[in-house]
N, CA, C and O of each residue as an XYZ file, in Angstrom:
880
protein
N      36.374     64.767     -3.589
C      35.868     63.379     -3.764
C      37.093     62.395     -4.114
O      37.866     62.721     -5.015
N      37.255     61.313     -3.477
C      38.267     60.326     -3.707
C      37.780     59.386     -4.739
O      37.109     58.404     -4.420
N      38.101     59.659     -6.002
C      37.598     58.857     -7.151
C      38.156     57.417     -7.112
O      37.475     56.482     -7.534
N      39.354     57.246     -6.622
C      39.929     55.922     -6.557
C      39.233     55.096     -5.617
O      38.987     53.926     -5.908
N      38.861     55.637     -4.414
C      38.083     54.907     -3.448
C      36.607     54.540     -3.981
O      36.081     53.446     -3.777
N      36.038     55.550     -4.658
C      34.746     55.335     -5.211
C      34.705     54.227     -6.273
O      33.785     53.411     -6.330
N      35.787     54.242     -7.139
C      35.921     53.183     -8.184
C      35.936     51.796     -7.565
O      35.280     50.868     -8.039
N      36.721     51.686     -6.470
C      36.956     50.440     -5.875
C      35.724     49.828     -5.128
O      35.710     48.635     -4.826
N      34.732     50.641     -4.850
C      33.583     50.319     -4.057
C      32.438     50.036     -5.083
O      32.230     50.803     -6.023
N      31.706     48.906     -4.866
C      30.523     48.631     -5.745
C      29.567     49.658     -5.508
O      29.269     50.023     -4.371
N      28.979     50.230     -6.754
C      27.969     51.301     -6.633
C      26.738     50.822     -5.999
O      26.372     49.647     -6.024
N      26.101     51.809     -5.415
C      24.777     51.565     -4.776
C      23.758     51.599     -5.978
O      23.769     52.558     -6.749
N      22.953     50.640     -6.123
C      22.015     50.582     -7.280
C      20.697     51.176     -6.807
O      20.216     50.899     -5.709
N      20.115     52.029     -7.707
C      18.940     52.949     -7.441
C      17.888     52.686     -8.495
O      18.181     52.326     -9.635
N      16.584     52.889     -8.046
C      15.475     52.954     -8.999
C      14.626     54.067     -8.566
O      14.209     54.120     -7.409
N      14.328     55.038     -9.525
C      13.566     56.193     -9.184
C      12.131     56.122     -9.742
O      11.891     55.806    -10.907
N      11.155     56.452     -8.785
C       9.759     56.518     -9.164
C       9.270     57.940     -9.041
O       8.968     58.355     -7.922
N       9.167     58.723    -10.100
C       8.909     60.133    -10.049
C       8.265     60.606    -11.336
O       8.819     60.435    -12.422
N       7.028     61.232    -11.200
C       6.342     61.674    -12.392
C       6.700     63.067    -12.901
O       6.315     63.460    -14.002
N       7.495     63.855    -12.020
C       7.793     65.158    -12.412
C       9.085     65.005    -13.238
O      10.145     64.728    -12.676
N       8.998     65.188    -14.589
C      10.113     64.869    -15.479
C      11.306     65.697    -15.236
O      12.390     65.125    -15.125
N      11.227     67.078    -15.133
C      12.392     67.903    -14.921
C      13.109     67.458    -13.647
O      14.321     67.242    -13.635
N      12.311     67.327    -12.560
C      12.968     66.938    -11.295
C      13.663     65.537    -11.310
O      14.698     65.349    -10.671
N      13.079     64.572    -12.045
C      13.570     63.171    -12.205
C      14.891     63.379    -13.005
O      15.914     62.818    -12.614
N      14.897     64.128    -14.056
C      16.116     64.249    -14.914
C      17.229     64.918    -14.113
O      18.400     64.613    -14.339
N      16.887     65.868    -13.137
C      17.867     66.500    -12.322
C      18.540     65.470    -11.363
O      19.754     65.374    -11.179
N      17.592     64.734    -10.796
C      18.176     63.752     -9.700
C      18.998     62.747    -10.349
O      20.111     62.451     -9.913
N      18.415     62.143    -11.517
C      19.174     61.075    -12.198
C      20.511     61.505    -12.716
O      21.510     60.796    -12.596
N      20.513     62.739    -13.324
C      21.812     63.304    -13.838
C      22.842     63.574    -12.787
O      24.041     63.421    -13.020
N      22.360     63.994    -11.578
C      23.218     64.296    -10.493
C      23.880     62.926     -9.946
O      25.092     62.779     -9.786
N      23.022     62.073     -9.718
C      23.456     60.771     -9.091
C      24.394     59.972    -10.073
O      25.430     59.438     -9.676
N      23.986     59.929    -11.315
C      24.699     59.121    -12.393
C      26.086     59.773    -12.604
O      26.968     59.107    -13.146
N      26.313     60.989    -12.219
C      27.648     61.625    -12.334
C      28.658     61.137    -11.318
O      29.847     61.433    -11.439
N      28.190     60.362    -10.277
C      29.007     59.806     -9.248
C      29.215     58.328     -9.421
O      28.246     57.613     -9.677
N      30.417     57.832     -9.297
C      30.674     56.436     -9.466
C      30.101     55.706     -8.247
O      30.023     54.478     -8.286
N      29.697     56.385     -7.170
C      29.058     55.724     -5.999
C      27.693     55.128     -6.226
O      27.247     54.236     -5.505
N      26.990     55.686     -7.331
C      25.632     55.268     -7.597
C      25.444     54.772     -8.978
O      26.171     55.187     -9.881
N      24.438     53.841     -9.206
C      24.149     53.355    -10.556
C      22.652     53.357    -10.649
O      22.015     52.588     -9.930
N      22.059     54.147    -11.466
C      20.583     54.319    -11.612
C      20.138     53.120    -12.563
O      20.538     53.060    -13.725
N      19.377     52.271    -12.063
C      18.936     51.106    -12.936
C      17.663     51.405    -13.798
O      17.382     50.752    -14.803
N      16.940     52.417    -13.333
C      15.674     52.710    -14.115
C      14.905     53.800    -13.503
O      15.232     54.284    -12.419
N      13.822     54.220    -14.224
C      13.019     55.245    -13.769
C      11.490     55.020    -14.340
O      11.258     54.730    -15.514
N      10.603     55.178    -13.446
C       9.168     55.063    -13.799
C       8.473     56.227    -13.368
O       8.879     56.848    -12.386
N       7.361     56.622    -14.073
C       6.421     57.676    -13.813
C       5.100     57.098    -13.335
O       4.282     57.899    -12.882
N       4.816     55.920    -13.375
C       3.634     55.256    -13.006
C       3.887     54.256    -11.932
O       4.859     53.501    -11.973
N       2.929     54.253    -10.882
C       3.177     53.366     -9.767
C       3.093     51.960    -10.017
O       3.878     51.197     -9.452
N       2.097     51.483    -10.917
C       1.846     50.065    -11.064
C       3.065     49.469    -11.911
O       3.507     48.353    -11.641
N       3.541     50.169    -12.840
C       4.697     49.716    -13.589
C       5.941     49.678    -12.677
O       6.804     48.819    -12.857
N       6.042     50.604    -11.697
C       7.142     50.690    -10.776
C       7.214     49.458     -9.848
O       8.288     48.946     -9.533
N       6.003     49.007     -9.425
C       6.041     47.841     -8.477
C       6.655     46.700     -9.213
O       7.524     46.039     -8.643
N       6.249     46.380    -10.540
C       6.860     45.237    -11.233
C       8.339     45.480    -11.437
O       9.121     44.536    -11.327
N       8.779     46.752    -11.742
C      10.147     46.869    -12.009
C      11.085     46.861    -10.828
O      12.201     46.347    -10.892
N      10.593     47.460     -9.722
C      11.436     47.399     -8.583
C      11.641     45.980     -8.123
O      12.776     45.637     -7.792
N      10.595     45.087     -8.071
C      10.870     43.735     -7.761
C      11.718     42.979     -8.802
O      12.478     42.085     -8.431
N      11.601     43.321    -10.103
C      12.297     42.703    -11.127
C      13.898     42.986    -11.055
O      14.751     42.103    -11.141
N      14.129     44.249    -10.898
C      15.581     44.684    -10.945
C      16.243     44.711     -9.517
O      17.465     44.703     -9.366
N      15.383     44.742     -8.533
C      15.969     44.522     -7.130
C      17.076     45.579     -6.841
O      18.223     45.170     -6.661
N      16.819     46.862     -6.787
C      17.815     47.800     -6.530
C      18.151     47.781     -5.030
O      17.420     47.287     -4.171
N      19.305     48.356     -4.814
C      19.648     48.531     -3.327
C      18.699     49.534     -2.628
O      18.331     49.365     -1.466
N      18.331     50.556     -3.366
C      17.415     51.610     -2.809
C      16.366     51.955     -4.002
O      16.721     52.221     -5.150
N      15.108     51.914     -3.581
C      13.970     52.410     -4.461
C      13.657     53.740     -3.840
O      13.331     53.824     -2.656
N      13.760     54.839     -4.683
C      13.415     56.209     -4.351
C      12.019     56.420     -4.907
O      11.868     56.302     -6.123
N      10.987     56.720     -4.135
C       9.663     56.783     -4.563
C       8.904     58.059     -4.110
O       8.808     58.357     -2.919
N       8.393     58.766     -5.070
C       7.451     59.830     -4.818
C       6.175     59.289     -4.323
O       5.836     58.133     -4.575
N       5.383     60.184     -3.550
C       4.066     59.573     -3.102
C       2.913     59.946     -4.068
O       1.973     59.170     -4.245
N       3.003     61.197     -4.718
C       1.862     61.579     -5.570
C       2.190     61.186     -6.942
O       2.907     61.883     -7.660
N       1.636     60.001     -7.338
C       1.861     59.390     -8.705
C       0.571     59.467     -9.371
O      -0.454     59.563     -8.697
N       0.536     59.432    -10.743
C      -0.722     59.477    -11.567
C      -1.706     58.373    -11.286
O      -2.908     58.637    -11.276
N      -1.256     57.114    -11.050
C      -2.223     56.081    -10.969
C      -2.466     55.573     -9.552
O      -3.610     55.627     -9.102
N      -1.422     55.063     -8.788
C      -1.479     54.688     -7.464
C      -0.458     55.374     -6.569
O       0.573     55.814     -7.077
N      -0.681     55.484     -5.316
C       0.279     56.303     -4.563
C       1.633     55.618     -4.339
O       1.711     54.390     -4.347
N       2.638     56.361     -4.149
C       3.953     55.753     -3.800
C       3.914     54.901     -2.581
O       4.689     53.951     -2.468
N       2.994     55.220     -1.613
C       2.909     54.378     -0.419
C       2.389     53.006     -0.838
O       2.861     52.000     -0.308
N       1.441     52.924     -1.763
C       0.938     51.619     -2.333
C       2.091     50.920     -3.098
O       2.221     49.696     -3.071
N       2.928     51.747     -3.786
C       3.974     51.099     -4.523
C       4.945     50.348     -3.578
O       5.345     49.226     -3.889
N       5.315     50.929     -2.470
C       6.142     50.294     -1.487
C       5.484     49.032     -0.932
O       6.054     47.941     -0.943
N       4.249     49.234     -0.444
C       3.508     48.152      0.138
C       3.416     46.903     -0.757
O       3.645     45.784     -0.298
N       3.072     47.115     -2.065
C       2.973     46.114     -2.973
C       4.376     45.410     -3.279
O       4.480     44.184     -3.339
N       5.404     46.258     -3.462
C       6.671     45.734     -3.776
C       7.223     44.894     -2.555
O       7.911     43.893     -2.751
N       6.918     45.308     -1.367
C       7.251     44.606     -0.203
C       6.466     43.222     -0.239
O       7.060     42.162     -0.039
N       5.243     43.276     -0.477
C       4.338     42.032     -0.524
C       4.896     41.056     -1.561
O       4.781     39.839     -1.413
N       5.493     41.605     -2.596
C       5.974     40.717     -3.674
C       7.353     40.333     -3.498
O       7.944     39.754     -4.410
N       7.979     40.636     -2.281
C       9.227     40.131     -1.972
C      10.450     41.012     -2.036
O      11.558     40.552     -1.763
N      10.262     42.325     -2.408
C      11.313     43.264     -2.448
C      11.843     43.486     -0.947
O      11.075     43.741     -0.020
N      13.168     43.370     -0.809
C      13.791     43.534      0.524
C      14.880     44.645      0.580
O      15.601     44.767      1.570
N      14.975     45.438     -0.491
C      15.936     46.526     -0.494
C      15.384     47.692      0.346
O      14.361     47.545      1.015
N      16.029     48.788      0.310
C      15.664     50.020      1.098
C      14.687     50.784      0.216
O      14.750     50.794     -1.013
N      13.779     51.421      0.948
C      12.768     52.314      0.331
C      12.854     53.643      0.890
O      12.547     53.866      2.061
N      13.259     54.526      0.096
C      13.361     55.952      0.383
C      12.266     56.788     -0.187
O      12.171     56.939     -1.405
N      11.444     57.331      0.648
C      10.393     58.191      0.073
C      10.960     59.608     -0.290
O      11.590     60.242      0.557
N      10.748     60.078     -1.480
C      11.227     61.358     -1.868
C      10.057     62.169     -2.390
O       9.651     62.025     -3.543
N       9.530     63.007     -1.549
C       8.161     63.594     -1.800
C       8.089     65.068     -1.444
O       8.968     65.568     -0.742
N       7.116     65.746     -1.886
C       6.763     67.128     -1.407
C       5.977     67.137     -0.191
O       5.883     68.197      0.429
N       5.381     66.055      0.245
C       4.460     65.943      1.336
C       5.276     65.937      2.634
O       6.197     65.129      2.755
N       4.975     66.811      3.616
C       5.705     66.889      4.806
C       4.732     66.626      6.046
O       5.053     67.005      7.172
N       3.638     66.023      5.818
C       2.646     65.854      6.970
C       2.922     64.560      7.663
O       3.456     63.639      7.045
N       2.563     64.443      8.990
C       2.865     63.336      9.695
C       2.127     62.095      9.150
O       2.661     60.986      9.178
N       0.904     62.298      8.661
C       0.144     61.139      8.194
C       0.873     60.359      7.081
O       1.053     59.142      7.118
N       1.279     61.182      6.080
C       2.138     60.579      4.997
C       3.363     59.844      5.415
O       3.744     58.833      4.826
N       4.008     60.391      6.490
C       5.200     59.845      7.043
C       4.854     58.491      7.621
O       5.442     57.482      7.231
N       3.887     58.450      8.567
C       3.685     57.261      9.286
C       2.954     56.117      8.348
O       3.072     54.918      8.603
N       2.246     56.578      7.322
C       1.681     55.604      6.347
C       2.807     54.929      5.566
O       2.773     53.740      5.251
N       3.830     55.783      5.268
C       4.957     55.312      4.483
C       5.729     54.312      5.346
O       6.105     53.247      4.856
N       5.968     54.625      6.592
C       6.720     53.669      7.452
C       5.919     52.365      7.605
O       6.474     51.270      7.510
N       4.623     52.501      7.841
C       3.882     51.253      7.929
C       3.902     50.375      6.612
O       3.755     49.153      6.627
N       4.102     51.135      5.467
C       4.029     50.381      4.203
C       5.387     49.683      4.077
O       5.463     48.691      3.352
N       6.482     50.141      4.743
C       7.755     49.530      4.538
C       8.888     50.496      4.142
O       9.979     50.042      3.799
N       8.651     51.809      4.181
C       9.635     52.765      3.838
C      10.741     52.753      5.024
O      10.431     52.518      6.192
N      11.923     53.003      4.644
C      13.101     53.001      5.604
C      13.659     54.427      5.682
O      14.612     54.672      6.422
N      13.069     55.385      4.916
C      13.626     56.749      4.954
C      12.534     57.666      4.377
O      11.642     57.219      3.657
N      12.636     59.000      4.726
C      11.545     59.892      4.226
C      12.179     61.197      4.042
O      12.650     61.766      5.027
N      12.239     61.725      2.894
C      12.965     62.882      2.503
C      11.990     63.953      1.935
O      11.332     63.599      0.957
N      11.818     65.113      2.374
C      10.988     66.116      1.862
C      11.799     66.883      0.781
O      12.872     67.400      1.094
N      11.307     66.970     -0.492
C      12.020     67.686     -1.538
C      12.469     69.111     -1.210
O      13.623     69.507     -1.371
N      11.438     69.865     -0.727
C      11.643     71.240     -0.486
C      12.726     71.480      0.595
O      13.327     72.553      0.654
N      12.957     70.470      1.437
C      13.928     70.671      2.551
C      15.342     70.067      2.159
O      16.316     70.260      2.888
N      15.424     69.365      1.043
C      16.604     68.518      0.804
C      17.109     68.702     -0.568
O      16.400     68.456     -1.543
N      18.378     69.150     -0.667
C      18.929     69.431     -2.020
C      19.581     68.089     -2.565
O      19.434     67.033     -1.950
N      20.280     68.172     -3.699
C      20.839     66.888     -4.315
C      21.780     66.254     -3.498
O      21.780     65.029     -3.378
N      22.721     67.104     -2.827
C      23.727     66.451     -1.982
C      23.056     65.795     -0.741
O      23.511     64.773     -0.228
N      21.993     66.416     -0.305
C      21.149     65.755      0.872
C      20.529     64.361      0.445
O      20.416     63.422      1.232
N      20.154     64.326     -0.838
C      19.631     63.011     -1.325
C      20.713     61.997     -1.324
O      20.460     60.853     -0.945
N      22.021     62.368     -1.762
C      23.120     61.492     -1.807
C      23.323     60.978     -0.380
O      23.447     59.771     -0.173
N      23.357     61.866      0.588
C      23.573     61.528      1.946
C      22.519     60.573      2.508
O      22.851     59.621      3.213
N      21.231     60.837      2.188
C      20.189     60.033      2.580
C      20.298     58.616      2.050
O      20.066     57.650      2.778
N      20.665     58.492      0.731
C      20.863     57.171      0.111
C      21.876     56.357      0.932
O      21.650     55.225      1.359
N      22.978     57.024      1.104
C      24.136     56.310      1.857
C      23.742     55.944      3.236
O      24.065     54.852      3.703
N      23.047     56.825      3.914
C      22.529     56.554      5.340
C      21.596     55.336      5.296
O      21.731     54.415      6.101
N      20.671     55.342      4.367
C      19.722     54.247      4.478
C      20.291     52.909      4.194
O      19.864     51.897      4.750
N      21.343     52.902      3.247
C      22.074     51.699      2.981
C      22.822     51.287      4.199
O      22.924     50.083      4.434
N      23.334     52.130      4.965
C      24.099     51.852      6.195
C      23.257     51.437      7.318
O      23.807     51.207      8.394
N      21.935     51.309      7.194
C      20.986     50.784      8.190
C      20.386     51.984      9.022
O      19.752     51.718     10.043
N      20.557     53.256      8.636
C      19.980     54.285      9.277
C      18.641     54.667      8.701
O      18.277     54.197      7.624
N      17.881     55.531      9.409
C      16.636     55.949      8.821
C      16.535     57.468      8.630
O      16.073     58.234      9.476
N      17.011     57.820      7.439
C      17.042     59.361      7.148
C      15.713     59.944      7.173
O      14.745     59.336      6.716
N      15.626     61.163      7.716
C      14.333     61.827      7.703
C      14.595     63.310      7.676
O      15.559     63.771      8.287
N      13.733     64.108      6.958
C      14.002     65.536      6.844
C      13.829     66.166      8.278
O      12.990     65.755      9.080
N      14.657     67.148      8.512
C      14.781     67.754      9.801
C      13.420     68.289     10.368
O      13.088     68.111     11.540
N      12.689     68.930      9.484
C      11.427     69.566      9.904
C      10.424     68.450     10.477
O       9.767     68.632     11.503
N      10.378     67.387      9.781
C       9.491     66.248     10.271
C       9.984     65.713     11.587
O       9.212     65.526     12.527
N      11.295     65.465     11.650
C      11.866     64.914     12.901
C      11.595     65.775     14.056
O      11.185     65.323     15.126
N      11.826     67.030     13.837
C      11.625     68.050     15.002
C      10.235     68.094     15.481
O       9.965     68.163     16.680
N       9.252     68.049     14.441
C       7.875     68.078     14.745
C       7.358     66.818     15.586
O       6.515     66.914     16.477
N       7.956     65.655     15.200
C       7.509     64.403     15.881
C       8.104     64.490     17.298
O       7.405     64.231     18.278
N       9.398     64.855     17.408
C       9.898     64.929     18.784
C       9.257     65.976     19.720
O       9.221     65.845     20.944
N       8.743     67.049     19.025
C       8.044     68.056     19.789
C       6.705     67.483     20.335
O       6.182     67.918     21.361
N       6.184     66.474     19.582
C       4.943     65.969     19.956
C       5.023     65.022     21.165
O       4.008     64.729     21.797
N       6.271     64.536     21.487
C       6.388     63.632     22.639
C       7.116     64.457     23.773
O       7.437     63.867     24.804
N       7.375     65.737     23.625
C       8.058     66.461     24.645
C       6.966     66.961     25.663
O       5.840     67.254     25.260
N       7.312     67.052     26.967
C       6.390     67.611     27.865
C       6.082     69.023     27.586
O       6.978     69.759     27.172
N       4.885     69.462     27.780
C       4.553     70.894     27.458
C       4.724     71.764     28.795
O       4.562     71.282     29.916
N       5.049     73.023     28.562
C       5.292     73.846     29.761
C       4.061     73.821     30.725
O       2.911     73.792     30.289
N       4.357     73.833     32.047
C       3.283     73.830     32.998
C       2.765     72.494     33.390
O       2.067     72.379     34.398
N       3.087     71.435     32.606
C       2.585     70.078     32.939
C       3.373     69.514     34.001
O       4.565     69.793     34.134
N       2.706     68.672     34.817
C       3.353     67.955     35.908
C       4.518     67.115     35.370
O       4.459     66.605     34.251
N       5.602     66.972     36.197
C       6.700     66.084     35.822
C       6.152     64.605     35.825
O       5.131     64.311     36.448
N       6.858     63.721     35.121
C       6.416     62.302     35.253
C       6.221     61.755     36.580
O       7.036     61.944     37.483
N       5.085     61.033     36.726
C       4.817     60.415     38.072
C       5.926     59.436     38.479
O       6.293     58.520     37.743
N       6.441     59.683     39.698
C       7.523     58.783     40.123
C       7.141     57.304     40.182
O       7.968     56.391     40.171
N       5.893     57.157     40.242
C       5.386     55.661     40.387
C       5.167     55.106     38.987
O       4.788     53.941     38.872
N       5.396     55.913     37.845
C       5.282     55.337     36.531
C       6.210     54.164     36.356
O       7.386     54.239     36.712
N       5.708     53.103     35.823
C       6.482     51.843     35.670
C       7.657     52.073     34.545
O       8.642     51.336     34.497
N       7.475     53.050     33.745
C       8.486     53.224     32.729
C       9.377     54.410     32.915
O       8.914     55.383     33.510
N      10.504     54.433     32.508
C      11.448     55.584     32.598
C      11.031     56.594     31.535
O      10.236     56.262     30.656
N      11.564     57.851     31.597
C      11.195     58.865     30.687
C      11.636     58.377     29.257
O      10.898     58.600     28.298
N      12.745     57.763     29.115
C      13.265     57.332     27.776
C      12.225     56.228     27.348
O      11.727     56.290     26.225
N      11.913     55.292     28.159
C      10.996     54.255     27.751
C       9.649     54.849     27.298
O       9.077     54.425     26.294
N       9.171     55.814     28.043
C       7.942     56.553     27.617
C       8.031     57.178     26.195
O       7.138     57.048     25.358
N       9.165     57.855     26.000
C       9.359     58.408     24.687
C       9.390     57.350     23.595
O       8.801     57.541     22.531
N      10.070     56.238     23.848
C      10.087     55.195     22.828
C       8.694     54.587     22.616
O       8.292     54.379     21.471
N       8.000     54.317     23.620
C       6.624     53.801     23.448
C       5.643     54.714     22.743
O       4.764     54.252     22.015
N       5.797     56.035     22.966
C       4.984     57.029     22.294
C       5.315     57.019     20.766
O       4.423     57.092     19.920
N       6.596     56.927     20.464
C       6.934     56.901     19.090
C       6.508     55.593     18.414
O       6.109     55.631     17.250
N       6.565     54.585     19.004
C       6.137     53.312     18.424
C       4.600     53.302     18.348
O       4.026     52.638     17.484
N       3.944     54.033     19.245
C       2.451     54.095     19.099
C       2.079     54.858     17.862
O       0.996     54.641     17.318
N       2.961     55.776     17.374
C       2.687     56.560     16.229
C       3.022     55.932     14.975
O       2.866     56.562     13.929
N       3.518     54.618     14.975
C       3.834     53.855     13.849
C       5.216     53.775     13.414
O       5.506     53.185     12.373
N       6.178     54.394     14.229
C       7.478     54.319     13.869
C       8.153     52.981     14.140
O       7.972     52.404     15.212
N       8.907     52.493     13.207
C       9.580     51.307     13.453
C      10.833     51.568     14.400
O      11.304     52.699     14.521
N      11.338     50.474     15.054
C      12.503     50.711     15.974
C      13.660     51.396     15.236
O      14.324     52.166     15.930
N      14.000     51.261     14.023
C      15.054     51.936     13.425
C      14.801     53.430     13.296
O      15.728     54.223     13.462
N      13.535     53.846     12.996
C      13.080     55.141     12.943
C      13.148     55.844     14.302
O      13.519     57.014     14.397
N      12.779     55.099     15.349
C      12.911     55.628     16.660
C      14.277     55.951     16.949
O      14.600     57.036     17.433
N      15.143     54.978     16.646
C      16.667     55.219     16.863
C      17.125     56.491     16.278
O      17.776     57.307     16.930
N      16.753     56.675     14.937
C      17.181     57.865     14.312
C      16.599     59.152     14.924
O      17.338     60.132     15.008
N      15.377     59.217     15.340
C      14.760     60.332     15.862
C      15.368     60.719     17.297
O      15.529     61.884     17.661
N      15.660     59.672     18.005
C      16.278     59.884     19.391
C      17.750     59.915     19.416
O      18.358     60.063     20.476
N      18.349     59.778     18.264
C      19.815     59.656     18.207
C      20.506     58.716     19.109
O      21.482     59.029     19.791
N      19.926     57.485     19.080
C      20.442     56.358     19.875
C      20.527     55.069     18.828
O      20.044     55.085     17.696
N      21.128     54.117     19.337
C      21.405     52.938     18.385
C      20.113     52.129     18.265
O      19.244     52.171     19.136
N      20.022     51.422     17.206
C      18.921     50.403     17.078
C      18.900     49.417     18.234
O      17.838     49.116     18.779
N      20.082     48.910     18.613
C      20.123     47.940     19.675
C      19.708     48.489     20.968
O      19.235     47.739     21.822
N      19.858     49.808     21.183
C      19.439     50.448     22.460
C      17.868     50.517     22.442
O      17.232     50.284     23.470
N      17.299     50.817     21.342
C      15.776     50.852     21.257
C      15.234     49.531     21.533
O      14.285     49.392     22.305
N      15.837     48.474     20.890
C      15.376     47.064     21.132
C      15.483     46.642     22.568
O      14.618     45.937     23.088
N      16.565     47.082     23.223
C      16.722     46.729     24.605
C      15.652     47.492     25.523
O      15.064     46.905     26.432
N      15.464     48.700     25.252
C      14.300     49.522     25.911
C      13.000     48.814     25.670
O      12.205     48.635     26.593
N      12.779     48.424     24.488
C      11.579     47.709     24.048
C      11.345     46.450     24.882
O      10.224     46.210     25.331
N      12.420     45.619     25.100
C      12.316     44.449     25.910
C      11.981     44.787     27.342
O      11.193     44.086     27.977
N      12.583     45.879     27.876
C      12.418     46.236     29.182
C      10.979     46.806     29.426
O      10.419     46.668     30.514
N      10.417     47.444     28.377
C       9.023     47.837     28.456
C       8.026     46.652     28.522
O       7.084     46.636     29.316
N       8.285     45.690     27.661
C       7.484     44.465     27.747
C       7.531     43.731     29.111
O       6.549     43.248     29.675
N       8.701     43.715     29.527
C       8.931     43.001     30.875
C       8.238     43.778     31.936
O       7.555     43.167     32.758
N       8.356     45.126     31.994
C       7.735     45.924     33.133
C       6.187     45.790     32.962
O       5.481     45.638     33.958
N       5.711     45.838     31.833
C       4.145     45.811     31.665
C       3.671     44.362     31.555
O       2.462     44.132     31.546
N       4.537     43.406     31.472
C       4.198     42.039     31.464
C       3.341     41.716     30.336
O       2.243     41.175     30.472
N       3.904     42.089     29.098
C       3.144     41.905     27.785
C       4.230     41.357     26.817
O       5.415     41.252     27.137
N       3.728     41.021     25.621
C       4.649     40.441     24.635
C       4.507     41.080     23.332
O       5.056     40.540     22.371
N       3.806     42.219     23.158
C       3.621     42.914     21.871
C       3.460     44.384     22.099
O       3.133     44.793     23.214
N       3.670     45.186     21.114
C       3.516     46.573     21.193
C       2.023     47.014     21.358
O       1.708     48.018     21.997
N       1.197     46.252     20.784
C      -0.227     46.448     20.908
C      -0.723     46.216     22.295
O      -1.558     46.988     22.768
N      -0.258     45.183     22.993
C      -0.583     44.919     24.384
C       0.109     46.028     25.254
O      -0.526     46.514     26.190
N       1.249     46.401     25.012
C       1.989     47.444     25.741
C       1.235     48.752     25.749
O       1.099     49.376     26.801
N       0.750     49.174     24.627
C       0.018     50.372     24.478
C      -1.348     50.286     25.232
O      -1.754     51.242     25.892
N      -2.022     49.161     25.122
C      -3.331     49.034     25.810
C      -3.099     48.995     27.348
O      -3.885     49.568     28.102
N      -2.054     48.342     27.792
C      -1.753     48.358     29.253
C      -1.411     49.709     29.810
O      -1.962     50.202     30.794
N      -0.433     50.282     29.085
C       0.210     51.488     29.635
C      -0.829     52.686     29.564
O      -0.997     53.441     30.522
N      -1.458     52.800     28.462
C      -2.305     54.072     28.290
C      -3.748     53.980     28.940
O      -4.556     54.909     28.976
N      -3.934     52.715     29.443
C      -5.297     52.458     30.130
C      -5.018     52.170     31.638
O      -5.816     51.526     32.320
N      -3.879     52.664     32.114
C      -3.659     52.365     33.469
C      -4.601     53.039     34.408
O      -4.503     52.851     35.621
């Protein structure tokens, strides 16, 4: 670790919402040991967390989903509604697709599964989300990509299909609730490339929104 470079760089400010005390202590202790990060606070209750995230305005809010009062997904949604514009990194034991997509729709910009990600992985995810990427645990990413891959024995794409294979993949991910930045991370392409494909999709289908695009394309 280059401590001179770390000291010269403003630390990434963090706020943790986690009701598992031993785990919270471990995460906070690890991150606080690095000059790259500054933990501004910690809550175990969702309602208090909404108020405090908006009040202290951290660069990254790290939020568990299963909290004693309201869910972490509700925490993110309420904080967004009240004006929080920082990054929201879900840090949870839940690895189901529903929790992932609900989190994305609420305003999460990253989703990390505790059982798949160690402390160093959490550090990486924090840095990635601040850099504009959408970190996601590998198991989830692979499962989502498998869901849009053609199954063995199926016919190849219709040559008359108005959309290219890449555009079809992007539209399917958008239909699952993925934001463009999440699509970019899943497909290992840039955000700008996703937005460009999205414009091409709208033009080809002669629509102006993702809802219209889905209705037109899947009801052809």
